[in-house]
C-alpha positions in Angstrom: 0.0 0.0 0.0 1.6 3.3 -1.1 2.1 6.2 1.2 -0.5 8.3 -0.7 -3.2 5.6 -0.1 -2.2 5.4 3.6 -2.4 9.1 4.0 -5.7 9.3 2.1 -7.4 6.5 4.1 -5.9 6.6 7.6 -8.6 4.2 8.8 -6.8 1.4 7.0 -4.2 1.6 9.8 -6.6 -0.5 11.8 -5.7 -3.5 9.6 -2.0 -2.7 9.6 -0.1 -1.9 6.4 0.7 -5.5 5.5 -2.8 -6.8 5.9 -4.4 -3.8 4.1 -2.0 -4.3 1.2 -2.7 -8.1 1.1 -6.4 -7.6 1.2 -6.4 -5.0 -1.6 -4.3 -7.4 -3.8 -6.6 -10.3 -2.9 -9.8 -8.3 -3.8 -8.4 -7.2 -7.2 -7.0 -10.7 -8.0 -10.4 -12.2 -7.1 -12.3 -9.7 -9.3 -10.0 -10.4 -12.2 -10.3 -14.2 -11.6 -14.1 -13.9 -12.0 -14.0 -11.4 -14.9 -16.4 -12.6 -17.6 -17.9 -11.7 -21.0 -20.4 -9.4 -19.4 -17.6 -7.5 -17.6 -15.6 -7.3 -20.9 -18.6 -5.8 -22.7 -19.2 -3.2 -19.9 -15.6 -2.2 -19.9 -15.5 -1.9 -23.7 -18.6 0.5 -23.4 -16.8 2.5 -20.8 -13.6 2.7 -22.9 -15.6 4.1 -25.9 -16.7 7.1 -23.7 -20.3 5.8 -23.3 -20.0 4.8 -19.6 -23.1 6.8 -18.7 -25.3 4.1 -20.0 -23.7 1.6 -17.5 -23.2 3.9 -14.5 -25.0 1.3 -12.3 -22.7 -1.6 -13.4 -19.4 -2.6 -12.0 -16.4 -1.6 -14.2 -12.6 -2.1 -14.4 -10.1 -4.0 -12.3 -11.8 -2.9 -9.1 -15.3 -3.9 -10.4 -17.0 -0.9 -8.7 -20.0 1.1 -10.0 -19.4 4.7 -11.2 -22.5 5.5 -9.1 -20.8 4.1 -6.0 -17.7 6.3 -6.6 -19.9 9.4 -6.8 -21.7 8.4 -3.6 -18.5 7.8 -1.7 -17.0 11.1 -2.9 -20.1 12.9 -1.6 -20.0 11.1 1.7 -16.3 12.0 2.1 -17.0 15.6 1.4 -19.4 15.6 4.3 -16.8 13.9 6.5 -14.3 16.7 5.6 -16.9 19.3 6.4 -17.6 17.6 9.8 -13.9 17.5 10.6 -13.8 13.7 10.5 -11.4 13.5 7.6 -8.6 15.9 6.5 -9.0 15.4 2.7 -11.4 13.8 0.3 -9.3 11.6 -2.0 -12.2 11.1 -4.3 -13.1 14.8 -4.7 -12.1 15.0 -8.3 -14.5 12.2 -9.3 -17.5 13.9 -7.7 -18.0 16.5 -10.3 -17.3 14.2 -13.3 -20.1 13.0 -15.4 -20.9 9.3 -15.6 -18.9 8.8 -18.8 -15.8 10.3 -17.2 -16.2 8.3 -14.0 -16.5 5.1 -16.0 -13.3 5.9 -17.9 -11.5 6.5 -14.6 -12.7 3.1 -13.3 -11.2 1.6 -16.5 -7.8 3.0 -15.6 -5.9 0.1 -13.8 -3.8 2.8 -12.0 -6.9 3.9 -10.1 -7.9 0.5 -8.9 -6.0 0.7 -5.5 -7.6 4.1 -4.8 -11.1 2.8 -5.4 -10.6 -0.4 -3.5 -9.1 1.5 -0.5 -12.0 3.9 -0.5 -14.5 1.0 -0.4 -12.5 -0.7 2.4 -12.4 2.6 4.4 -16.2 2.9 4.0 -16.8 -0.7 5.0 -14.4 -0.4 8.0 -16.6 2.4 9.4 -19.7 0.3 8.9 -18.3 -3.0 10.4 -16.8 -1.2 13.4 -20.4 -0.3 14.3 -21.2 -4.0 14.5 -18.3 -5.2 16.6 -20.6 -6.9 19.0 -21.9 -9.2 16.2 -18.7 -9.9 14.2 -14.9 -9.7 14.0 -13.4 -7.0 11.8 -10.8 -9.0 9.9 -9.4 -8.9 6.4 -11.7 -11.8 5.4 -14.8 -10.0 6.7 -13.8 -6.9 4.8 -13.1 -8.9 1.7 -16.6 -10.5 2.0 -18.2 -7.1 2.5 -16.6 -5.9 -0.8 -19.1 -8.1 -2.6 -21.5 -9.7 -0.1 -23.1 -12.8 -1.6 -25.2 -13.9 1.4 -28.6 -12.3 2.3 -31.6 -12.4 4.5 -35.2 -11.8 3.3 -36.3 -8.4 4.3 -39.2 -10.1 6.1 -36.7 -12.3 8.1 -36.2 -9.8 11.0 -34.7 -12.6 13.2 -32.2 -13.5 10.5 -33.0 -17.2 10.8 -32.9 -18.2 7.1 -29.5 -17.3 5.5 -29.4 -17.7 1.7 -27.2 -16.7 -1.1 -28.1 -13.6 -3.2 -28.6 -15.9 -6.2 -31.1 -18.0 -4.3 -33.0 -14.9 -3.2 -33.0 -13.4 -6.7 -34.2 -16.7 -8.3 -37.1 -16.8 -5.9 -37.8 -13.0 -6.3 -37.3 -12.4 -2.6 -36.6 -8.8 -1.4 -33.5 -9.1 0.6 -30.8 -7.3 2.6 -27.1 -8.2 2.5 -25.9 -10.3 5.5 -23.1 -8.9 7.7 -20.0 -11.0 7.8 -20.6 -12.9 11.0 -18.8 -16.3 11.4 -21.9 -18.2 10.1 -22.1 -16.0 7.0 -18.3 -16.3 6.3 -18.6 -20.1 6.5 -21.5 -20.1 3.9 -20.2 -17.4 1.6 -18.5 -18.5 -1.7 -17.1 -15.0 -2.0 -15.5 -15.2 1.5 -13.9 -18.6 0.5 -12.5 -17.0 -2.6 -11.0 -14.1 -0.6 -9.5 -16.5 1.9 -7.8 -18.4 -1.0 -6.4 -15.2 -2.4 -5.2 -13.9 1.0 -3.1 -17.1 1.2 -1.6 -16.5 -2.2 -0.7 -12.8 -2.2 1.9 -10.9 -0.2 
């Protein structure tokens, strides 16, 4: 993890530099390992300067939505205004149009910035649930692309299912937090574990 990323996202110190770097590499490696024809098509659209039509699709090495980058940039502006953050590392992406943001997501050099931003956001969120889960690299890796859900009607969280199962049954759902039970069921968490063992 470069010093500029460390400075831009001081919350990643919670993981330690070594684990933060390993996790970022594992996430990008996993996204590239699962890169398919649909991803290739979306990236080609973004490269032609027509990314606005796919602003709600994941793009580039980081496989993040242009809409998500805009939302994170706006949220970080509010953090700067509230004195919770010194700088907004995504500020320049906030004012861009959808086509421009999609192009920026296509630039592999930006992947670490976007992944770090997502991890910083998820760290804040998971730290609010420390009584329910452990904030580990694996948990953060899962949260990057949570694939386990509960039906919105399942307020007691008694019936854990995959996102695919819920979508196939047309069940309105919410993403499940990375508790131990969720991490054991999650295919995405298993993939992240595999990559965490491979990268340094």
